[in-house]
N, CA, C and O of each residue as an XYZ file, in Angstrom:
524
protein
N      15.265     -3.201     29.766
C      14.513     -3.466     28.113
C      14.053     -2.330     27.689
O      13.310     -1.466     28.154
N      14.789     -2.529     26.451
C      14.847     -1.829     25.489
C      12.911     -1.063     25.123
O      11.927     -1.770     24.906
N      12.918     -0.141     25.150
C      11.304     -0.221     24.389
C      10.965     -0.519     22.774
O      11.857     -0.977     22.060
N       9.234     -0.152     22.069
C       9.935     -0.874     21.378
C       9.338      0.918     20.362
O       8.339      1.635     20.420
N      10.961      0.938     19.356
C      11.395      2.077     18.465
C      10.872      1.749     16.984
O      11.186      2.317     15.938
N      10.018      0.711     17.171
C       9.506      0.605     15.115
C       8.554     -0.218     15.029
O       8.445     -1.264     15.669
N       7.703      0.278     14.113
C       6.421     -0.211     14.288
C       6.423     -1.248     12.565
O       6.893     -0.761     11.537
N       5.926     -2.393     12.613
C       6.209     -3.091     11.199
C       4.987     -3.872     10.897
O       4.391     -4.540     11.742
N       4.471     -3.700      9.047
C       3.639     -3.810      9.532
C       3.505     -4.268      7.725
O       4.132     -3.554      6.943
N       2.568     -5.616      7.076
C       2.779     -5.640      5.859
C       1.512     -5.315      5.116
O       0.436     -5.435      5.702
N       1.566     -4.921      3.893
C       0.198     -4.166      3.152
C       0.864     -5.104      2.106
O       2.050     -5.420      2.018
N      -0.869     -5.703      0.845
C      -0.691     -6.144     -0.023
C      -1.919     -5.684     -1.151
O      -3.098     -5.954     -0.924
N      -1.585     -5.128     -2.100
C      -2.659     -5.194     -3.681
C      -1.850     -5.437     -4.695
O      -0.694     -5.128     -4.982
N      -2.959     -6.246     -5.326
C      -3.169     -7.093     -6.751
C      -1.809     -8.087     -5.922
O      -2.021     -8.742     -4.902
N      -0.744     -8.026     -6.465
C       0.449     -8.636     -6.981
C       1.598     -7.521     -6.245
O       2.568     -7.362     -6.986
N       1.671     -6.814     -5.091
C       2.806     -6.056     -4.920
C       2.452     -5.719     -3.177
O       1.427     -5.153     -2.796
N       3.557     -6.213     -2.278
C       4.234     -7.215     -1.203
C       5.217     -5.441     -1.416
O       6.070     -4.939     -2.147
N       4.148     -4.995      0.065
C       5.121     -3.873      1.044
C       5.189     -3.958      2.536
O       4.232     -3.627      3.236
N       6.606     -4.513      3.147
C       6.925     -4.426      4.187
C       7.306     -2.973      4.913
O       8.359     -2.399      4.633
N       6.472     -2.501      5.748
C       6.513     -1.247      6.215
C       7.037     -1.416      7.112
O       6.915     -2.565      7.536
N       7.917     -0.458      7.959
C       8.119      0.172      9.289
C       8.668      1.591     10.018
O       9.685      2.194     10.361
N       7.616      1.633      9.993
C       7.577      2.883     10.839
C       8.885      3.300     11.987
O       9.518      2.553     12.734
N       8.960      4.390     11.837
C      10.323      4.704     13.703
C       9.838      6.552     13.880
O       9.296      7.383     13.152
N      10.335      6.531     15.101
C       9.978      7.704     15.171
C      10.872      8.980     13.971
O      11.796      8.925     13.160
N      10.258      9.660     14.309
C      11.042     10.886     13.754
C      10.965     11.881     12.690
O      10.073     12.632     13.084
N      11.442     12.380     11.417
C      10.565     13.807     10.863
C       9.615     13.552      9.632
O       8.596     14.203      9.400
N      10.196     12.301      8.728
C       8.728     12.188      8.018
C       9.199     12.283      7.273
O       8.775     12.971      6.344
N      10.551     11.547      7.224
C      11.081     10.868      5.504
C      10.562      9.778      5.371
O      10.485      8.800      6.114
N      10.120     10.044      4.141
C       9.387      8.480      3.063
C      10.562      8.326      2.548
O      11.109      9.244      1.937
N      11.392      6.565      2.808
C      12.181      5.421      1.998
C      11.785      4.588      1.396
O      10.936      3.893      1.953
N      12.151      4.264      0.100
C      11.075      3.739     -1.233
C      11.721      2.406     -2.005
O      11.883      2.251     -3.215
N      12.217      0.970     -0.281
C      13.610      0.688     -1.814
C      15.225      1.251     -1.821
O      16.157      1.185     -2.623
N      14.983      1.947     -0.225
C      16.455      2.432     -0.508
C      16.363      3.790     -1.588
O      17.182      4.114     -2.448
N      15.049      4.460     -1.212
C      15.105      6.128     -2.379
C      14.273      7.134     -2.095
O      13.918      6.914     -0.937
N      13.871      7.889     -2.388
C      13.351      8.752     -1.646
C      11.913      8.772     -2.506
O      11.599      8.804     -3.696
N      11.348      8.740     -1.455
C       9.822      8.787     -2.200
C       9.606      9.911     -3.853
O       9.441      9.337     -4.929
N       9.642     11.291     -3.785
C       9.612     11.840     -5.455
C      10.885     11.194     -6.240
O      11.101     11.820     -7.278
N      11.419     10.555     -6.115
C      12.280      9.176     -6.958
C      11.509      8.366     -7.057
O      11.099      8.265     -8.213
N      11.103      7.728     -6.406
C      10.559      6.519     -6.727
C       8.693      6.486     -6.884
O       7.956      5.587     -6.480
N       8.511      7.060     -7.204
C       6.632      7.819     -6.736
C       7.297      9.356     -8.060
O       8.031     10.240     -7.618
N       6.926      9.348     -9.312
C       6.919     10.573     -9.781
C       6.520     11.476     -9.573
O       6.973     12.562     -9.211
N       4.395     10.602    -10.072
C       3.433     11.188     -9.709
C       2.610     11.427     -8.113
O       2.582     10.489     -7.316
N       1.975     12.756     -7.780
C       2.384     13.360     -6.863
C       1.045     12.662     -6.208
O       0.776     12.816     -5.017
N       0.131     11.782     -7.209
C      -1.464     11.284     -6.931
C      -1.097     10.105     -5.704
O      -1.637      9.597     -4.722
N       0.083     10.046     -6.397
C       0.337      8.112     -5.470
C       1.222      8.360     -4.714
O       1.802      7.333     -4.360
N       1.788      9.666     -4.095
C       2.262      9.906     -3.301
C       1.465     10.682     -1.769
O       1.939     10.893     -0.652
N       0.604     10.852     -2.131
C      -0.370     11.501     -2.210
C      -1.611      9.985     -1.189
O      -2.051      9.829     -0.050
N      -1.668      9.244     -2.515
C      -2.567      8.387     -2.143
C      -1.912      6.719     -1.022
O      -2.609      5.820     -0.553
N       0.025      6.952     -0.920
C       0.543      6.364     -0.429
C       0.349      7.033      1.740
O      -0.084      6.444      2.730
N       0.961      8.514      1.530
C       1.202      9.085      2.759
C      -0.673      9.757      3.173
O      -0.989     10.511      4.093
N      -1.446      9.223      2.265
C      -3.403      8.724      3.271
C      -3.608      8.867      4.680
O      -4.192      9.798      5.237
N      -2.809      7.357      5.476
C      -3.203      7.448      6.413
C      -2.488      8.565      7.539
O      -2.979      9.005      8.578
N      -0.933      8.887      6.824
C      -0.630      9.725      7.735
C      -1.189     11.425      8.210
O      -1.178     12.174      9.187
N      -1.542     11.397      7.121
C      -2.308     12.932      7.157
C      -4.153     12.402      7.573
O      -4.896     13.342      7.857
N      -4.524     11.551      7.580
C      -5.783     11.693      8.321
C      -5.859     11.266      9.522
O      -6.949     11.212     10.091
N      -4.485     10.811     10.236
C      -3.993     10.558     12.021
C      -3.483     11.424     12.132
O      -3.123     11.454     13.308
N      -2.937     12.854     11.294
C      -1.785     13.879     11.805
C      -0.491     13.733     12.568
O      -0.063     14.408     13.504
N       0.132     12.488     11.824
C       1.423     11.832     12.009
C       1.903     11.790     10.968
O       1.924     10.637     10.536
N       2.491     12.803     10.054
C       2.456     12.828      8.980
C       4.433     12.836      9.212
O       5.300     12.202      8.611
N       4.547     14.076     10.595
C       6.114     14.437     11.052
C       6.318     13.458     12.616
O       6.884     13.599     13.700
N       5.720     12.736     12.122
C       6.039     12.123     13.586
C       6.864     10.419     12.780
O       7.518      9.428     13.104
N       6.376     10.917     11.884
C       7.366      9.064     11.842
C       8.356      9.176     10.435
O       8.033      9.935      9.521
N       9.253      8.567     10.388
C      10.300      8.407      9.098
C       9.382      7.066      9.146
O       9.108      6.378     10.128
N       8.920      6.873      7.543
C       8.209      5.709      7.102
C       9.904      4.772      6.026
O      10.540      5.429      5.201
N      10.197      3.524      6.294
C      10.822      2.660      5.592
C      10.274      2.047      4.827
O       9.265      1.866      5.510
N       9.966      1.286      3.475
C       9.355      0.364      3.073
C      10.827     -0.501      2.069
O      11.928     -0.041      1.767
N      10.208     -1.874      1.783
C      10.303     -2.434      0.752
C       9.218     -3.101     -0.128
O       8.433     -3.809      0.503
N       9.059     -3.029     -1.214
C       8.179     -3.545     -1.565
C       8.248     -3.467     -2.467
O       8.835     -2.522     -2.994
N       7.404     -4.897     -3.452
C       8.021     -5.629     -4.618
C       7.261     -6.851     -5.364
O       7.063     -7.995     -4.955
N       6.917     -6.273     -6.527
C       5.712     -7.036     -7.493
C       4.815     -6.200     -7.719
O       4.692     -5.386     -6.803
N       3.955     -6.029     -8.790
C       3.249     -5.265     -9.779
C       3.392     -3.989    -10.060
O       4.523     -3.515     -9.945
N       2.437     -3.247    -10.434
C       2.459     -1.698    -10.924
C       2.616     -0.929     -9.384
O       2.527     -1.106     -8.169
N       3.052      0.482    -10.908
C       3.841      1.424     -8.945
C       2.303      1.661     -8.569
O       2.244      1.581     -7.342
N       1.105      1.905     -9.067
C       0.072      2.452     -8.429
C      -0.616      1.259     -6.767
O      -1.130      1.600     -5.702
N      -0.137     -0.601     -7.538
C      -0.261     -0.962     -6.721
C       0.204     -1.484     -5.431
O      -0.172     -2.204     -4.507
N       1.510     -0.558     -5.931
C       2.777     -0.596     -4.778
C       2.285      0.654     -3.650
O       2.432      0.579     -2.430
N       1.806      1.550     -4.235
C       1.131      2.520     -3.077
C      -0.078      2.428     -2.613
O      -0.359      3.025     -1.574
N      -1.115      1.600     -3.347
C      -1.904      1.118     -2.263
C      -1.697      0.097     -1.788
O      -2.606     -0.444     -1.158
N      -0.002     -0.743     -1.962
C      -0.567     -1.781     -0.740
C       0.665     -0.409      0.611
O       0.263     -0.141      1.743
N       1.965      0.141      0.063
C       2.067      1.031      1.193
C       0.982      1.388      2.270
O       0.882      1.226      3.486
N       0.066      2.054      1.090
C      -0.863      2.802      1.641
C      -1.979      2.250      3.131
O      -2.486      2.762      4.130
N      -1.912      0.972      2.485
C      -2.268     -0.263      3.527
C      -0.877     -0.647      4.891
O      -0.750     -0.541      6.111
N      -0.499     -0.870      4.333
C       0.460     -0.664      5.323
C       1.244      0.010      6.269
O       1.917     -0.714      7.003
N       1.296      0.837      6.379
C       1.103      1.899      6.918
C      -0.075      2.327      7.781
O       0.347      2.345      8.937
N      -1.426      2.698      7.752
C      -2.782      2.032      7.746
C      -2.033      1.447      9.263
O      -1.806      1.998     10.340
N      -1.775     -0.047      8.693
C      -2.101     -1.323      9.922
C      -0.715     -1.283     10.980
O      -0.463     -2.131     11.836
N       0.108     -0.037     10.659
C       1.168      0.168     11.526
C       1.107      0.886     12.211
O       1.611      0.642     13.308
N       0.413      2.289     11.974
C      -0.507      2.903     12.968
C      -1.169      2.348     13.756
O      -1.265      3.029     14.777
N      -1.785      1.269     13.818
C      -3.110      0.793     14.684
C      -2.295     -0.429     15.842
O      -2.604     -0.972     16.903
N      -0.806     -0.447     14.658
C      -0.244     -0.878     15.886
C       0.810     -0.354     17.409
O       1.221     -0.720     18.511
N       0.804      1.154     16.053
C       1.259      2.562     17.359
C       0.578      2.522     18.751
O       0.821      2.078     19.873
N      -0.493      3.274     18.049
C      -1.696      3.345     18.603
C      -2.842      2.751     18.256
O      -3.049      2.570     17.057
N      -3.985      2.253     19.401
C      -5.091      1.549     18.631
C      -6.282      2.325     18.482
O      -7.254      1.851     17.895
N      -6.290      3.737     19.072
C      -7.102      4.802     18.896
C      -7.618      4.851     18.077
O      -8.821      4.788     17.823
N      -5.862      5.101     16.941
C      -6.190      5.857     15.717
C      -7.095      4.594     14.469
O      -7.158      4.755     13.250
N      -7.620      3.547     15.172
C      -8.212      2.473     14.292
C      -9.210      2.848     13.402
O      -9.344      2.661     12.193
N     -10.139      3.629     14.557
C     -11.629      4.530     13.709
C     -11.183      5.083     12.658
O     -11.125      4.619     11.519
N     -10.725      6.522     13.211
C     -10.378      7.367     11.685
C     -10.108      6.406     10.415
O     -10.738      6.364      9.358
N      -9.011      5.659     10.814
C      -8.197      4.622      9.593
C      -9.407      3.875      8.626
O      -9.545      3.809      7.404
N     -10.235      3.331      9.810
C     -11.158      2.177      9.093
C     -12.244      3.198      8.333
O     -12.853      2.896      7.307
N     -12.371      4.571      9.104
C     -14.125      5.207      8.278
C     -12.663      6.032      7.378
O     -11.919      5.481      8.190
N     -12.187      6.410      6.942
C     -11.130      6.700      5.727
C     -11.237      5.583      4.505
O     -11.179      5.855      3.306
N     -11.454      3.884      5.252
C     -11.479      3.309      4.132
C      -9.886      2.551      4.010
O      -9.767      1.662      3.167
N      -8.895      2.858      4.715
C      -7.366      2.762      4.958
C      -7.294      1.476      5.592
O      -6.185      1.279      6.087
N      -8.337      0.281      5.778
C      -7.901     -0.473      6.672
C      -8.286     -1.434      6.127
O      -8.212     -2.562      6.614
N      -8.752     -1.168      5.048
C      -9.335     -2.962      4.328
C      -8.805     -2.989      2.981
O      -8.638     -2.030      2.228
N      -8.484     -4.611      2.711
C      -7.407     -4.777      2.293
C      -8.097     -5.173      0.638
O      -8.659     -6.268      0.593
N      -8.077     -4.390     -0.616
C      -8.257     -4.585     -1.364
C      -8.559     -5.732     -2.169
O      -7.619     -5.958     -2.931
N      -9.885     -6.870     -2.349
C      -9.889     -7.962     -3.032
C      -9.643     -8.265     -4.386
O      -9.564     -9.400     -4.855
N      -9.542     -7.334     -4.919
C      -9.795     -7.736     -6.357
C      -7.859     -7.643     -6.960
O      -6.833     -6.976     -6.835
N      -8.441     -8.874     -7.645
C      -6.883     -9.457     -8.660
C      -7.993     -9.980    -10.135
O      -9.102    -10.399    -10.465
N      -6.260     -9.427    -10.731
C      -6.539    -10.170    -12.476
C      -7.038    -11.773    -12.117
O      -6.624    -12.609    -11.314
N      -8.135    -11.763    -13.122
C      -8.980    -12.917    -13.239
C      -7.946    -13.545    -14.455
O      -7.411    -13.206    -15.510
N      -8.073    -14.786    -13.463
C      -7.048    -15.978    -15.461
C      -7.067    -15.983    -16.303
O      -8.229    -16.389    -16.299
N      -6.825    -15.896    -17.442
C      -6.608    -16.432    -18.618
C      -7.773    -17.693    -19.062
O      -7.737    -18.339    -18.014
N      -8.472    -18.212    -19.686
C      -9.371    -19.531    -19.700
C      -8.912    -20.198    -20.836
O      -8.636    -19.594    -21.873
N      -8.788    -21.731    -20.668
C      -8.429    -22.585    -22.860
C      -9.473    -22.578    -23.530
O     -10.688    -22.767    -23.481
N      -8.166    -22.146    -24.541
C     -10.287    -21.862    -25.210
C     -10.263    -20.598    -25.370
O     -11.439    -20.264    -25.228
N      -9.769    -19.855    -25.539
C     -10.691    -17.925    -24.885
C      -9.077    -17.392    -25.138
O      -8.006    -17.911    -24.822
N      -9.432    -16.006    -25.914
C      -7.819    -15.699    -25.998
C      -7.551    -14.424    -24.649
O      -6.381    -14.170    -24.365
N      -8.352    -13.906    -24.114
C      -8.358    -13.347    -22.599
C      -9.104    -13.835    -21.710
O      -9.751    -14.727    -22.259
N      -9.460    -13.734    -20.349
C      -9.692    -14.031    -19.351
C     -11.436    -14.096    -19.832
O     -11.954    -15.113    -19.369
N     -12.304    -13.330    -20.556
C     -13.043    -13.252    -20.814
C     -14.477    -13.401    -22.171
O     -15.580    -13.865    -22.462
N     -13.076    -12.413    -22.661
C     -13.088    -12.766    -24.211
C     -13.258    -13.834    -24.858
O     -12.662    -14.798    -24.377
N     -14.155    -14.123    -26.245
C     -13.975    -15.206    -27.145
C     -13.642    -14.947    -28.177
O     -13.765    -13.812    -28.638
N     -13.212    -15.776    -28.713
C     -12.863    -15.735    -30.162
C     -14.659    -15.918    -30.620
O     -15.632    -16.375    -30.020
N     -14.454    -15.302    -31.979
C     -15.986    -15.192    -32.965
C     -15.976    -16.556    -33.095
O     -15.264    -17.545    -33.266
N     -17.886    -15.870    -32.821
C     -18.523    -17.047    -33.251
C     -18.266    -17.374    -34.703
O     -17.522    -16.691    -35.406
N     -18.969    -18.543    -35.163
C     -19.307    -18.552    -36.785
C     -20.475    -19.720    -36.712
O     -20.445    -20.836    -36.193
N     -21.577    -18.986    -37.477
C     -22.784    -20.596    -37.230
C     -22.296    -21.392    -38.263
O     -22.688    -22.559    -38.234
N     -21.310    -20.977    -39.450
C     -21.999    -22.175    -40.739
C     -20.273    -21.612    -40.760
O     -19.505    -22.011    -41.636
């Protein structure tokens, strides 16, 4: 019987969905078949998605393979962060507490509010005229 060598999880944020696969390795992160530095140009976004690995001190234990679609870069980075955190919990249940304390296991429920008819945006109103 083969042992499980890959831990998969899904992370979501706004309209982004990330499928994350953790494999034993050296710490290489691939997002949509591109290196993390090529996909996320800004350093703070890279730091955001690597947060769970940093907190659990497993940065150089896993190669991370990610397929992400939808939304913008920040939403995608946060979706990947949730996916990595969930995959780490599948790897080792004892990592749940530090990840929960850092807030990495909570799905951010905030979504864009829909536009209402008779208004230019979700909450903005057209100018009111008394006469």
